[in-house]
C-alpha positions in Angstrom: 23.2 20.4 -3.3 25.7 17.7 -4.3 25.8 14.6 -2.0 27.7 11.3 -1.9 25.4 8.4 -1.6 26.2 5.9 1.2 23.6 3.4 0.0 21.5 2.8 -3.1 18.6 5.2 -3.3 15.9 4.3 -5.8 15.7 6.6 -8.8 18.8 8.4 -7.6 21.9 6.3 -7.7 24.2 3.6 -6.1 26.8 3.7 -3.4 29.5 6.3 -4.0 27.6 8.2 -6.7 27.8 12.0 -6.4 24.4 13.3 -7.3 22.7 16.7 -7.3 19.5 16.8 -5.3 17.3 19.5 -4.0 18.4 21.1 -0.7 15.3 20.1 1.2 15.5 16.4 0.1 19.1 16.3 1.3 18.6 18.1 4.6 15.3 16.4 5.6 15.7 12.9 4.2 19.2 11.8 3.0 21.4 13.4 5.6 19.4 12.6 8.8 18.9 9.0 7.8 22.6 8.5 7.0 22.0 7.7 3.4 24.3 10.4 2.1 27.1 12.9 2.9 27.6 16.4 1.7 29.9 16.3 -1.3 32.9 18.4 -0.2 36.6 17.5 -0.2 36.8 16.3 3.4 33.8 14.0 3.0 35.1 12.6 -0.3 38.3 11.6 1.5 36.4 10.1 4.4 34.2 8.2 2.0 37.1 6.8 -0.1 38.9 5.8 3.1 35.8 3.9 4.3 34.5 2.7 1.0 35.4 -1.0 1.4 33.8 -1.1 4.9 30.6 0.6 3.7 30.3 -1.7 0.7 30.9 -4.9 2.8 28.3 -3.7 5.4 25.9 -3.1 2.6 26.6 -6.6 1.1 26.0 -8.3 4.5 22.7 -6.4 5.0 21.6 -7.3 1.5 22.4 -11.0 2.1 20.3 -10.9 5.3 17.5 -9.2 3.4 17.7 -11.9 0.6 17.4 -14.7 3.2 14.4 -12.9 4.7 12.8 -12.4 1.3 12.9 -16.1 0.7 10.4 -16.5 3.6 7.9 -14.2 1.7 7.5 -16.6 -1.3 3.8 -16.6 -2.2 2.9 -14.7 1.0 -0.7 -13.6 1.2 -2.4 -11.5 3.9 -6.2 -11.4 4.4 -7.7 -8.3 6.0 -11.4 -8.3 7.0 -12.8 -4.7 7.0 -16.3 -3.1 7.0 -17.4 -1.8 3.6 -20.4 -0.4 1.9 -22.5 -2.3 -0.7 -20.4 -0.7 -3.4 -17.2 -2.1 -2.0 -15.8 1.1 -0.6 -14.1 0.7 2.8 -15.2 2.7 5.8 -11.6 4.1 6.2 -8.6 2.7 4.5 -5.9 0.0 4.9 -2.6 1.6 6.1 0.9 0.4 6.3 0.5 -0.3 10.0 -2.4 -2.7 9.3 -0.2 -4.6 6.9 2.7 -4.8 9.4 0.3 -6.1 12.1 -1.2 -8.7 9.7 2.3 -9.8 8.6 3.5 -10.1 12.2 0.5 -12.4 12.9 1.7 -14.6 10.1 5.2 -14.6 11.6 6.9 -12.1 9.3 8.7 -9.2 11.1 8.6 -6.1 8.9 9.2 -2.5 9.6 6.5 0.0 8.8 8.9 2.0 6.7 9.5 -1.1 4.5 5.9 -1.1 3.3 5.6 0.8 0.0 1.9 1.7 -0.7 1.7 3.5 -4.0 -1.9 4.7 -3.2 -4.1 4.0 -0.2 -6.3 0.9 -0.2 -9.9 2.1 0.0 -11.9 -0.7 -1.6 -12.3 -4.4 -1.2 -10.3 -6.5 -3.6 -6.9 -8.1 -4.2 -3.8 -5.9 -4.2 0.0 -6.4 -4.7 2.0 -4.5 -2.1 5.7 -4.0 -2.3 8.0 -4.5 0.7 11.4 -2.9 0.5 13.5 -5.1 2.8 16.7 -3.4 1.6 17.3 -0.7 -1.0 18.3 -3.5 -3.4 15.9 -6.3 -2.2 12.1 -6.0 -2.6 9.3 -8.6 -2.4 5.6 -8.5 -3.3 2.9 -9.6 -0.9 -0.7 -10.2 -2.0 -3.2 -8.4 0.2 -6.8 -9.7 0.1 -9.2 -7.1 1.5 -12.8 -8.4 2.1 -15.9 -7.9 4.2 -16.0 -11.5 5.5 -13.8 -14.7 5.4 -16.2 -16.2 2.8 -15.7 -13.2 0.5 -12.0 -13.4 1.0 -12.0 -17.1 -0.1 -14.1 -16.1 -3.2 -11.7 -13.3 -4.1 -8.7 -15.6 -3.6 -10.2 -18.1 -6.0 -10.6 -15.4 -8.7 -14.2 -14.4 -8.3 -15.1 -10.7 -8.6 -17.3 -10.3 -5.5 -18.9 -7.1 -6.5 -19.9 -8.4 -9.9 -21.2 -11.6 -8.4 -23.2 -9.8 -5.8 -25.0 -7.6 -8.3 -25.6 -10.4 -10.7 -27.4 -12.4 -8.0 -29.1 -9.2 -6.8 -28.0 -9.7 -3.2 -27.6 -6.0 -2.7 -30.7 -6.0 -0.6 -32.2 -3.0 -2.4 -35.5 -3.4 -4.2 -37.8 -0.7 -5.4 -41.5 -1.1 -5.4 -43.0 -0.5 -8.9 -46.5 0.6 -9.4 -47.6 -0.1 -13.0 -50.4 2.5 -12.8 -48.2 5.3 -11.7 -47.6 8.3 -13.9 -44.1 8.6 -15.4 -41.8 10.4 -13.0 -44.1 9.9 -10.0 -42.5 8.8 -6.8 -43.8 6.5 -4.1 -44.1 9.5 -1.6 -47.6 10.4 -0.5 -48.4 13.8 -1.8 -50.4 16.1 0.4 -53.1 18.1 -1.3 -53.9 21.7 -0.3 -57.4 22.4 0.8 -59.5 24.1 -1.8 -61.2 27.3 -1.0 -64.9 27.5 -1.6 
């Protein structure tokens, strides 16, 4: 299906471009969200008549987004989550969690503006993109840790998992019996009664 774009769409085109997209993408995403019009003669005339207004509205929204983006300079969010000894989270960090954390820091962001390439499922430092406008994006550092102390260590550049295993703070120690046979375990084996 051919559509006329009413705003810039990433990896597709800019305002006024006539592009060919799959029918489902147009019907389910572009048309309901007023990002495009079907490319027919009537819509082309309507678009050309309103082109100046559409471009000025886009420019004003882009200006507002650029002002808002200035407030995100060096923005960092710290999220404390429960995780296993290997650093895997019990669950994952979702866009909603990031929006709530940013709101606590005084940044108002829509959940649809958070662009997570893949789910965050382990502790560590992540760069998350916020698309404030189709032409304006900022990057926020997200520090996911198990405790505030770990978060401070990660922020200073220490790899927490490597440091934990170097110091052997994992809490797991195995008893070693020097007299045991190779391959023997610490389990108590039961012997079967012998028949006489």
